[in-house]
DRENGU-716089 format. One record per residue (C-alpha): residue in one letter; y, z, x; residue number from 1. Coordinates in steps of 0.05 Angstrom, whole numbers, always signed. Layout:
REM residues N
vexro residu a; Y Y; Z Z; X X; num NUM
...
//
This chain:
REM residues 347
vexro residu m; Y +0; Z +0; X +2; num 1
vexro residu a; Y +69; Z -17; X +26; num 2
vexro residu l; Y +114; Z +40; X +47; num 3
vexro residu v; Y +166; Z +25; X -6; num 4
vexro residu d; Y +113; Z +23; X -62; num 5
vexro residu r; Y +82; Z +87; X -36; num 6
vexro residu i; Y +149; Z +124; X -38; num 7
vexro residu r; Y +166; Z +96; X -107; num 8
vexro residu r; Y +98; Z +111; X -139; num 9
vexro residu g; Y +80; Z +174; X -98; num 10
vexro residu w; Y +66; Z +238; X -136; num 11
vexro residu n; Y +70; Z +310; X -113; num 12
vexro residu a; Y +38; Z +368; X -148; num 13
vexro residu f; Y +99; Z +415; X -140; num 14
vexro residu t; Y +158; Z +369; X -150; num 15
vexro residu n; Y +129; Z +328; X -208; num 16
vexro residu l; Y +100; Z +384; X -251; num 17
vexro residu k; Y +166; Z +425; X -255; num 18
vexro residu e; Y +238; Z +426; X -232; num 19
vexro residu p; Y +244; Z +412; X -157; num 20
vexro residu v; Y +270; Z +465; X -109; num 21
vexro residu p; Y +345; Z +456; X -96; num 22
vexro residu f; Y +357; Z +422; X -29; num 23
vexro residu e; Y +397; Z +482; X -2; num 24
vexro residu n; Y +335; Z +526; X -8; num 25
vexro residu y; Y +290; Z +480; X +35; num 26
vexro residu g; Y +274; Z +515; X +99; num 27
vexro residu a; Y +307; Z +580; X +75; num 28
vexro residu t; Y +241; Z +618; X +73; num 29
vexro residu y; Y +206; Z +635; X +136; num 30
vexro residu s; Y +148; Z +681; X +158; num 31
vexro residu s; Y +123; Z +711; X +222; num 32
vexro residu i; Y +50; Z +693; X +203; num 33
vexro residu m; Y +19; Z +627; X +177; num 34
vexro residu s; Y +31; Z +637; X +104; num 35
vexro residu d; Y -8; Z +576; X +83; num 36
vexro residu r; Y -74; Z +610; X +100; num 37
vexro residu s; Y -115; Z +652; X +51; num 38
vexro residu r; Y -121; Z +722; X +79; num 39
vexro residu p; Y -187; Z +760; X +66; num 40
vexro residu r; Y -182; Z +826; X +30; num 41
vexro residu f; Y -167; Z +885; X +76; num 42
vexro residu v; Y -232; Z +919; X +65; num 43
vexro residu n; Y -270; Z +855; X +83; num 44
vexro residu e; Y -233; Z +839; X +146; num 45
vexro residu s; Y -238; Z +909; X +174; num 46
vexro residu s; Y -313; Z +916; X +171; num 47
vexro residu i; Y -377; Z +878; X +191; num 48
vexro residu v; Y -367; Z +836; X +129; num 49
vexro residu g; Y -309; Z +801; X +162; num 50
vexro residu s; Y -353; Z +778; X +220; num 51
vexro residu i; Y -405; Z +754; X +171; num 52
vexro residu y; Y -353; Z +712; X +134; num 53
vexro residu t; Y -326; Z +684; X +198; num 54
vexro residu r; Y -394; Z +665; X +224; num 55
vexro residu i; Y -413; Z +628; X +161; num 56
vexro residu a; Y -345; Z +595; X +154; num 57
vexro residu i; Y -347; Z +568; X +226; num 58
vexro residu d; Y -416; Z +541; X +216; num 59
vexro residu v; Y -396; Z +507; X +150; num 60
vexro residu s; Y -335; Z +477; X +183; num 61
vexro residu d; Y -381; Z +443; X +235; num 62
vexro residu a; Y -404; Z +394; X +180; num 63
vexro residu e; Y -358; Z +335; X +179; num 64
vexro residu f; Y -340; Z +298; X +115; num 65
vexro residu w; Y -326; Z +224; X +109; num 66
vexro residu h; Y -305; Z +175; X +55; num 67
vexro residu v; Y -354; Z +119; X +66; num 68
vexro residu r; Y -388; Z +59; X +35; num 69
vexro residu t; Y -464; Z +60; X +33; num 70
vexro residu d; Y -516; Z +7; X +28; num 71
vexro residu e; Y -563; Z -3; X -30; num 72
vexro residu n; Y -608; Z +51; X -4; num 73
vexro residu g; Y -553; Z +103; X -1; num 74
vexro residu r; Y -546; Z +100; X +76; num 75
vexro residu f; Y -481; Z +96; X +114; num 76
vexro residu e; Y -451; Z +27; X +121; num 77
vexro residu n; Y -380; Z +35; X +142; num 78
vexro residu d; Y -319; Z +81; X +136; num 79
vexro residu m; Y -269; Z +70; X +81; num 80
vexro residu e; Y -195; Z +62; X +102; num 81
vexro residu s; Y -165; Z +109; X +53; num 82
vexro residu g; Y -119; Z +168; X +51; num 83
vexro residu l; Y -177; Z +212; X +28; num 84
vexro residu n; Y -216; Z +193; X +92; num 85
vexro residu e; Y -155; Z +207; X +134; num 86
vexro residu c; Y -151; Z +278; X +101; num 87
vexro residu l; Y -225; Z +290; X +113; num 88
vexro residu t; Y -231; Z +266; X +183; num 89
vexro residu k; Y -163; Z +275; X +217; num 90
vexro residu r; Y -109; Z +318; X +182; num 91
vexro residu a; Y -113; Z +348; X +112; num 92
vexro residu n; Y -40; Z +368; X +108; num 93
vexro residu i; Y +19; Z +379; X +152; num 94
vexro residu d; Y -7; Z +447; X +173; num 95
vexro residu q; Y -82; Z +439; X +179; num 96
vexro residu a; Y -125; Z +388; X +216; num 97
vexro residu a; Y -191; Z +370; X +185; num 98
vexro residu r; Y -230; Z +424; X +219; num 99
vexro residu a; Y -181; Z +479; X +202; num 100
vexro residu f; Y -181; Z +454; X +129; num 101
vexro residu r; Y -257; Z +459; X +126; num 102
vexro residu l; Y -254; Z +529; X +158; num 103
vexro residu d; Y -203; Z +551; X +105; num 104
vexro residu m; Y -245; Z +524; X +50; num 105
vexro residu a; Y -308; Z +561; X +73; num 106
vexro residu l; Y -273; Z +627; X +90; num 107
vexro residu t; Y -237; Z +629; X +23; num 108
vexro residu l; Y -301; Z +610; X -13; num 109
vexro residu c; Y -339; Z +668; X +19; num 110
vexro residu d; Y -283; Z +717; X +2; num 111
vexro residu k; Y -263; Z +695; X -68; num 112
vexro residu g; Y -327; Z +663; X -94; num 113
vexro residu v; Y -293; Z +602; X -121; num 114
vexro residu i; Y -237; Z +556; X -93; num 115
vexro residu a; Y -195; Z +498; X -117; num 116
vexro residu i; Y -187; Z +436; X -73; num 117
vexro residu v; Y -119; Z +411; X -95; num 118
vexro residu p; Y -93; Z +341; X -81; num 119
vexro residu v; Y -19; Z +356; X -69; num 120
vexro residu d; Y +6; Z +287; X -49; num 121
vexro residu t; Y -25; Z +229; X -84; num 122
vexro residu s; Y -7; Z +155; X -94; num 123
vexro residu t; Y -1; Z +162; X -171; num 124
vexro residu d; Y -1; Z +219; X -221; num 125
vexro residu p; Y -74; Z +245; X -226; num 126
vexro residu t; Y -59; Z +276; X -293; num 127
vexro residu k; Y -45; Z +207; X -322; num 128
vexro residu s; Y -94; Z +162; X -283; num 129
vexro residu n; Y -160; Z +177; X -251; num 130
vexro residu s; Y -149; Z +122; X -200; num 131
vexro residu f; Y -107; Z +152; X -143; num 132
vexro residu d; Y -109; Z +157; X -68; num 133
vexro residu i; Y -100; Z +225; X -35; num 134
vexro residu h; Y -51; Z +237; X +21; num 135
vexro residu s; Y -56; Z +312; X +29; num 136
vexro residu l; Y -103; Z +368; X +8; num 137
vexro residu r; Y -96; Z +444; X +2; num 138
vexro residu v; Y -141; Z +501; X -14; num 139
vexro residu g; Y -120; Z +540; X -75; num 140
vexro residu e; Y -139; Z +606; X -106; num 141
vexro residu i; Y -158; Z +602; X -180; num 142
vexro residu l; Y -121; Z +657; X -220; num 143
vexro residu e; Y -136; Z +640; X -293; num 144
vexro residu w; Y -186; Z +596; X -330; num 145
vexro residu y; Y -172; Z +554; X -391; num 146
vexro residu p; Y -217; Z +506; X -429; num 147
vexro residu r; Y -196; Z +443; X -391; num 148
vexro residu h; Y -145; Z +472; X -342; num 149
vexro residu v; Y -138; Z +526; X -289; num 150
vexro residu k; Y -80; Z +565; X -261; num 151
vexro residu v; Y -80; Z +556; X -185; num 152
vexro residu r; Y -41; Z +591; X -129; num 153
vexro residu v; Y -30; Z +540; X -74; num 154
vexro residu y; Y +18; Z +534; X -14; num 155
vexro residu n; Y +78; Z +490; X -23; num 156
vexro residu d; Y +98; Z +463; X +47; num 157
vexro residu r; Y +165; Z +441; X +17; num 158
vexro residu n; Y +193; Z +512; X +12; num 159
vexro residu g; Y +141; Z +553; X +50; num 160
vexro residu k; Y +118; Z +593; X -12; num 161
vexro residu k; Y +54; Z +600; X -50; num 162
vexro residu e; Y +65; Z +577; X -121; num 163
vexro residu e; Y +25; Z +579; X -185; num 164
vexro residu l; Y +8; Z +513; X -220; num 165
vexro residu i; Y -32; Z +497; X -282; num 166
vexro residu l; Y -75; Z +436; X -265; num 167
vexro residu p; Y -129; Z +399; X -305; num 168
vexro residu k; Y -199; Z +411; X -281; num 169
vexro residu a; Y -212; Z +337; X -277; num 170
vexro residu s; Y -161; Z +324; X -223; num 171
vexro residu i; Y -178; Z +381; X -174; num 172
vexro residu g; Y -241; Z +402; X -139; num 173
vexro residu i; Y -271; Z +468; X -163; num 174
vexro residu v; Y -324; Z +494; X -116; num 175
vexro residu e; Y -366; Z +557; X -132; num 176
vexro residu n; Y -401; Z +595; X -78; num 177
vexro residu p; Y -478; Z +583; X -84; num 178
vexro residu l; Y -487; Z +652; X -55; num 179
vexro residu a; Y -439; Z +686; X -103; num 180
vexro residu s; Y -493; Z +731; X -134; num 181
vexro residu i; Y -504; Z +760; X -63; num 182
vexro residu m; Y -433; Z +760; X -38; num 183
vexro residu n; Y -383; Z +760; X -95; num 184
vexro residu a; Y -416; Z +793; X -157; num 185
vexro residu p; Y -388; Z +863; X -173; num 186
vexro residu n; Y -454; Z +898; X -157; num 187
vexro residu s; Y -482; Z +849; X -106; num 188
vexro residu m; Y -512; Z +872; X -42; num 189
vexro residu l; Y -450; Z +854; X -1; num 190
vexro residu k; Y -404; Z +892; X -48; num 191
vexro residu r; Y -448; Z +954; X -45; num 192
vexro residu l; Y -446; Z +950; X +32; num 193
vexro residu i; Y -370; Z +944; X +30; num 194
vexro residu r; Y -366; Z +1008; X -12; num 195
vexro residu k; Y -412; Z +1046; X +35; num 196
vexro residu l; Y -372; Z +1024; X +95; num 197
vexro residu h; Y -308; Z +1045; X +61; num 198
vexro residu l; Y -340; Z +1115; X +50; num 199
vexro residu l; Y -361; Z +1118; X +124; num 200
vexro residu d; Y -289; Z +1100; X +144; num 201
vexro residu a; Y -261; Z +1153; X +100; num 202
vexro residu i; Y -309; Z +1208; X +129; num 203
vexro residu d; Y -291; Z +1185; X +201; num 204
vexro residu e; Y -217; Z +1188; X +186; num 205
vexro residu q; Y -225; Z +1258; X +155; num 206
vexro residu s; Y -266; Z +1282; X +217; num 207
vexro residu g; Y -211; Z +1258; X +264; num 208
vexro residu s; Y -152; Z +1282; X +225; num 209
vexro residu g; Y -142; Z +1342; X +274; num 210
vexro residu k; Y -155; Z +1397; X +223; num 211
vexro residu l; Y -192; Z +1459; X +247; num 212
vexro residu d; Y -224; Z +1477; X +179; num 213
vexro residu i; Y -233; Z +1551; X +192; num 214
vexro residu i; Y -240; Z +1611; X +146; num 215
vexro residu i; Y -211; Z +1679; X +167; num 216
vexro residu q; Y -246; Z +1740; X +138; num 217
vexro residu l; Y -197; Z +1799; X +138; num 218
vexro residu p; Y -219; Z +1872; X +140; num 219
vexro residu y; Y -193; Z +1887; X +69; num 220
vexro residu t; Y -202; Z +1859; X -1; num 221
vexro residu i; Y -151; Z +1811; X -26; num 222
vexro residu r; Y -139; Z +1825; X -99; num 223
vexro residu s; Y -68; Z +1851; X -107; num 224
vexro residu e; Y -7; Z +1811; X -96; num 225
vexro residu s; Y +15; Z +1850; X -35; num 226
vexro residu r; Y -52; Z +1839; X -1; num 227
vexro residu k; Y -49; Z +1763; X -16; num 228
vexro residu q; Y +21; Z +1761; X +16; num 229
vexro residu q; Y -4; Z +1799; X +75; num 230
vexro residu a; Y -64; Z +1751; X +83; num 231
vexro residu e; Y -16; Z +1692; X +77; num 232
vexro residu e; Y +29; Z +1720; X +132; num 233
vexro residu r; Y -33; Z +1730; X +177; num 234
vexro residu r; Y -53; Z +1658; X +165; num 235
vexro residu k; Y +16; Z +1630; X +183; num 236
vexro residu n; Y +17; Z +1675; X +244; num 237
vexro residu i; Y -48; Z +1645; X +272; num 238
vexro residu e; Y -23; Z +1574; X +255; num 239
vexro residu y; Y +41; Z +1589; X +293; num 240
vexro residu q; Y +3; Z +1615; X +355; num 241
vexro residu l; Y -42; Z +1553; X +356; num 242
vexro residu r; Y +15; Z +1504; X +346; num 243
vexro residu d; Y +63; Z +1534; X +396; num 244
vexro residu s; Y +13; Z +1556; X +448; num 245
vexro residu k; Y +9; Z +1513; X +511; num 246
vexro residu y; Y -67; Z +1512; X +510; num 247
vexro residu g; Y -78; Z +1523; X +435; num 248
vexro residu i; Y -99; Z +1596; X +442; num 249
vexro residu a; Y -91; Z +1650; X +389; num 250
vexro residu y; Y -112; Z +1723; X +384; num 251
vexro residu a; Y -148; Z +1759; X +326; num 252
vexro residu d; Y -160; Z +1829; X +309; num 253
vexro residu a; Y -228; Z +1862; X +327; num 254
vexro residu t; Y -242; Z +1872; X +253; num 255
vexro residu e; Y -226; Z +1800; X +234; num 256
vexro residu r; Y -280; Z +1747; X +230; num 257
vexro residu i; Y -267; Z +1673; X +239; num 258
vexro residu t; Y -316; Z +1620; X +215; num 259
vexro residu q; Y -308; Z +1547; X +235; num 260
vexro residu l; Y -329; Z +1495; X +183; num 261
vexro residu n; Y -316; Z +1428; X +217; num 262
vexro residu r; Y -388; Z +1418; X +240; num 263
vexro residu p; Y -416; Z +1349; X +235; num 264
vexro residu a; Y -441; Z +1339; X +165; num 265
vexro residu e; Y -511; Z +1313; X +159; num 266
vexro residu n; Y -519; Z +1256; X +108; num 267
vexro residu n; Y -559; Z +1193; X +100; num 268
vexro residu l; Y -498; Z +1148; X +94; num 269
vexro residu l; Y -512; Z +1112; X +160; num 270
vexro residu n; Y -585; Z +1102; X +142; num 271
vexro residu q; Y -563; Z +1070; X +74; num 272
vexro residu i; Y -514; Z +1024; X +110; num 273
vexro residu t; Y -568; Z +1001; X +157; num 274
vexro residu y; Y -616; Z +989; X +99; num 275
vexro residu l; Y -563; Z +950; X +59; num 276
vexro residu t; Y -544; Z +910; X +122; num 277
vexro residu n; Y -615; Z +890; X +133; num 278
vexro residu n; Y -624; Z +869; X +62; num 279
vexro residu l; Y -560; Z +829; X +63; num 280
vexro residu y; Y -582; Z +794; X +127; num 281
vexro residu s; Y -649; Z +775; X +95; num 282
vexro residu q; Y -616; Z +750; X +30; num 283
vexro residu l; Y -567; Z +708; X +67; num 284
vexro residu g; Y -616; Z +681; X +119; num 285
vexro residu l; Y -578; Z +715; X +174; num 286
vexro residu s; Y -601; Z +759; X +230; num 287
vexro residu e; Y -571; Z +795; X +289; num 288
vexro residu e; Y -593; Z +738; X +334; num 289
vexro residu v; Y -553; Z +687; X +294; num 290
vexro residu l; Y -491; Z +730; X +300; num 291
vexro residu n; Y -496; Z +743; X +376; num 292
vexro residu g; Y -520; Z +671; X +392; num 293
vexro residu t; Y -590; Z +687; X +417; num 294
vexro residu a; Y -630; Z +659; X +356; num 295
vexro residu d; Y -686; Z +610; X +370; num 296
vexro residu e; Y -692; Z +542; X +339; num 297
vexro residu q; Y -734; Z +562; X +279; num 298
vexro residu t; Y -687; Z +620; X +263; num 299
vexro residu m; Y -626; Z +573; X +266; num 300
vexro residu l; Y -659; Z +520; X +224; num 301
vexro residu n; Y -674; Z +573; X +170; num 302
vexro residu y; Y -602; Z +597; X +172; num 303
vexro residu y; Y -574; Z +527; X +166; num 304
vexro residu t; Y -622; Z +509; X +110; num 305
vexro residu r; Y -614; Z +571; X +67; num 306
vexro residu t; Y -541; Z +590; X +80; num 307
vexro residu v; Y -497; Z +535; X +109; num 308
vexro residu e; Y -524; Z +472; X +75; num 309
vexro residu p; Y -518; Z +498; X +3; num 310
vexro residu i; Y -444; Z +512; X +14; num 311
vexro residu v; Y -432; Z +445; X +47; num 312
vexro residu e; Y -471; Z +409; X -8; num 313
vexro residu a; Y -430; Z +443; X -62; num 314
vexro residu i; Y -364; Z +421; X -29; num 315
vexro residu g; Y -389; Z +349; X -20; num 316
vexro residu q; Y -416; Z +341; X -91; num 317
vexro residu e; Y -349; Z +368; X -122; num 318
vexro residu m; Y -309; Z +319; X -80; num 319
vexro residu n; Y -354; Z +262; X -100; num 320
vexro residu t; Y -346; Z +275; X -173; num 321
vexro residu k; Y -272; Z +292; X -175; num 322
vexro residu f; Y -240; Z +248; X -120; num 323
vexro residu l; Y -280; Z +185; X -131; num 324
vexro residu t; Y -280; Z +148; X -198; num 325
vexro residu k; Y -341; Z +121; X -231; num 326
vexro residu t; Y -319; Z +53; X -210; num 327
vexro residu a; Y -315; Z +73; X -137; num 328
vexro residu r; Y -384; Z +105; X -142; num 329
vexro residu s; Y -411; Z +42; X -172; num 330
vexro residu q; Y -384; Z +6; X -112; num 331
vexro residu r; Y -428; Z +52; X -69; num 332
vexro residu q; Y -369; Z +94; X -44; num 333
vexro residu k; Y -389; Z +165; X -27; num 334
vexro residu i; Y -366; Z +230; X +6; num 335
vexro residu m; Y -419; Z +242; X +60; num 336
vexro residu f; Y -425; Z +303; X +105; num 337
vexro residu h; Y -461; Z +306; X +172; num 338
vexro residu r; Y -476; Z +361; X +222; num 339
vexro residu d; Y -499; Z +345; X +292; num 340
vexro residu p; Y -571; Z +368; X +293; num 341
vexro residu f; Y -576; Z +366; X +369; num 342
vexro residu k; Y -515; Z +409; X +383; num 343
vexro residu l; Y -558; Z +469; X +407; num 344
vexro residu v; Y -608; Z +426; X +446; num 345
vexro residu p; Y -601; Z +427; X +520; num 346
vexro residu v; Y -595; Z +362; X +559; num 347
//
């Protein structure tokens, strides 16, 4: 398409669905972090779950996608010269190369359970015509579901903000995590592990808070108000001695008895975390060897088959049905994905 025709007919999801941002506001918003990325929830990124997400996302992003034409047997024939193929193989948008875009898709899918692949810049309005070429793609978070539309939060590179759009389901890719029942369901194995890790962090923080947790037994009964005030003064006196002493030393009367409570509490929380972690690894097809890079060929094959390939296949199928028309598919056009099977094989 000629440049003049592309400018005249081009469509943008942000500027065409509502009033455009005033020119004086362009570039007025800035951030010290890359605001176009989807950030995992705090609990996830501060635990072992964050490393699992990252490992799966990196391996999913190893699979490369192409817009191709196939032969009559469904095998690769040649690349298509299209904006969609440019987004899939070189640069998806002004901020992300193709690999970074695939990593963003996989990481958000693991964390949220479902993502929207939003064509932001297209040759024509996708809400009015199903025949359009894509010039940029973004990963969006789905906020609300309607019968034929969804509300999506997606990054607008025109003003540097994440904005909410209501888009038809037919014009965007909606990918669900095939492992959602293990990773994203409210009572899934991974969510149970996150709750246990949060409890362990809370106990560790409480143990390292600096409190002494001691009980002072005074040589008299504390029932009257005068005795309570006397006991309170004694407690404050010991606190003052410990706080202002150079070496943290205090004295006590010979008739007083001090009991320390901050002994390490015995519980089976760590055993439960180990049990949940092992179960999660087995359900995801993961292992310690996969995470630390010492897995053998059979273990890696099992991991790629059970964990990585279902996610890649879900992304590829959604792109095929949403970004290629029936006419294009009848002309043997297809979104194909490929992962180098000999990447781990030594020379």
